[in-house]
C-alpha positions in Angstrom: -20.3 -7.6 -4.8 -21.5 -11.0 -3.6 -19.4 -14.2 -3.5 -21.3 -15.7 -6.5 -20.5 -12.6 -8.7 -16.8 -12.7 -7.6 -16.4 -16.4 -8.5 -18.2 -15.9 -11.8 -15.9 -13.0 -12.7 -12.9 -15.0 -11.7 -14.0 -17.9 -13.8 -14.9 -15.8 -16.8 -11.9 -13.5 -16.8 -9.1 -15.7 -15.4 -9.9 -19.4 -15.6 -11.7 -19.7 -18.9 -9.2 -17.8 -21.0 -6.4 -20.0 -19.7 -8.5 -23.1 -20.3 -9.3 -22.0 -23.8 -5.6 -21.3 -24.5 -4.9 -24.9 -23.4 -7.7 -26.2 -25.6 -5.6 -25.9 -28.7 -4.3 -29.3 -27.8 -6.2 -32.0 -25.9 -7.0 -31.1 -22.4 -6.0 -33.7 -19.9 -8.1 -34.8 -17.0 -5.5 -33.4 -14.6 -5.5 -29.9 -16.3 -9.3 -29.8 -16.3 -9.3 -30.7 -12.6 -6.7 -28.1 -11.9 -8.8 -25.3 -13.5 -12.0 -26.5 -11.7 -10.1 -26.7 -8.4 -9.2 -23.0 -8.8 -12.9 -22.2 -8.9 -13.8 -24.6 -6.1 -11.1 -23.2 -3.8 -12.1 -19.6 -4.5 -15.7 -20.5 -3.6 -14.5 -22.3 -0.4 -12.4 -19.3 0.5 -15.2 -16.8 0.1 -17.5 -19.1 2.2 -14.8 -19.4 4.8 -14.6 -15.5 4.9 -18.4 -15.3 5.2 -18.4 -17.7 8.2 -16.2 -15.1 9.9 -18.4 -12.2 8.8 -15.7 -10.9 6.4 -15.8 -9.9 2.8 -13.0 -10.1 0.3 -12.4 -6.3 0.7 -12.2 -6.8 4.5 -9.8 -9.7 4.2 -6.2 -9.0 5.3 -3.0 -10.9 5.3 -3.7 -12.5 8.7 -7.0 -13.9 7.3 -5.3 -15.4 4.3 -2.6 -16.9 6.5 -5.3 -18.4 8.8 -7.0 -20.0 5.8 -3.7 -21.3 4.5 -2.9 -22.9 7.9 -6.1 -24.9 7.7 -5.4 -26.2 4.1 -3.0 -28.5 2.3 -0.5 -27.2 -0.2 -2.7 -28.1 -3.2 -5.6 -25.9 -1.9 -3.1 -23.1 -1.1 -1.7 -23.3 -4.6 -5.1 -23.3 -6.3 -6.2 -20.2 -4.5 -3.2 -18.1 -5.6 -4.6 -17.0 -8.9 -7.9 -15.9 -7.3 -6.0 -13.9 -4.7 -3.9 -12.2 -7.3 
């Protein structure tokens, strides 16, 4: 499965349901940004893997750790739900 399909599935099955649940009350700019950051960082992570000739199924703990070392805590936190 390609990166685009993976991100689309993640957004459809993980991000959008949580965003819809939050939509029962007004969505703040910060919460909308947080949800979009999850998709952005998932996309960046898959691009980072592709630059190293890796796919998500090839990715191991050492690869995830290497990505985390290069990022700030915000980026690391936003990637968690994608990795789970």
